[in-house]
C-alpha positions, 0 to 999 in steps of 0.5 A, a space after each residue: 364561493 361568490 367569486 366562482 359563481 360570478 366567473 361562471 356567469 361571465 363565462 356564460 355571457 361570453 359563450 353566448 356573445 362570442 361562441 354562439 352569436 359569433 360576435 368578434 367585437 372585443 373578442 381579444 380583450 374579453 379572452 385576455 381579461 378572462 386569463 387575467 381573472 383566472 390568474 388573479 383568482 388562482 394566484 391570490 388565493 389563500 390556503 385553498 387546497 389541501 396540497 397547497 398547505 403542504 407546498 406552503 410548509 415545504 417551500 421554506 426549506 427549498 434553496 434559492 438558485 445560489 444554493 441549488 447545487 449544494 441542496 441535498 436532493 435525497 432529502 426531498 421527495 420531489 424531482 429536480 425541475 420542481 425544486 429548480 422552479 421553486 429555487 428560481 421563484 425563491 431567488 426573486 422572492 422568498 414568499 410562497 405567494 410569489 411562487 403561487 402567483 408565478 405558477 398560476 400565471 404559467 399554467 393558465 397562460 399555457 392552458 389559454 394558449 392551448 385552447 386558443 390554438 385548438 378550438 373556435 369555441 374558446 369560451 365554452 372550453 374555458 367554461 369546461 376548464 373552469 368547472 372541471 379542472 381549474 380548482 384542481 390544477 391551481 390548488 391541488 396538484 401544482 407539480 402535475 399541472 405544470 407537467 400537463 401544461 408542458 405536455 399541452 405545449 408538446 401536442 402541437 409539435 406532435 401534430 406537426 411531426 417535430 419529433 425532437 421538440 415533442 420528445 424534449 417537451 414530453 421528457 420535461 413534462 414527465 
């Protein structure tokens, strides 16, 4: 719990420095550093989250890419894209923790990108994300958090009326 408290204190400091006082010196470094912290905390966790334990057990039964098309999808309760993601990760490393780290890297990078593009109060938004969604999206609902991340990428296409890209990303998210 100490690490989460330290992160909250750092975020409060960054809110004061950048969002309230509008200091720009070191802004990019601080933002990227917080992304790294979020990814490391989520990616290097060990058995945190009840869903994580279930994903850990099931991961060993997923195929790698070379076995993907021989895999019996009627035996799994998950959709093709989740199994594909796991197979892709498993082709690089059979360790569940590698997949967990890649997952943390993907979703937190997309969430940080979304925050960067959609608000000027980025550290305030990170603070809110950390309090309300970080643990949930990184430890409980791994599949759903990827869907949310892909949909966050689709929102800009919606605003720009790039319908093909928007519907493609929304379809992938669903």
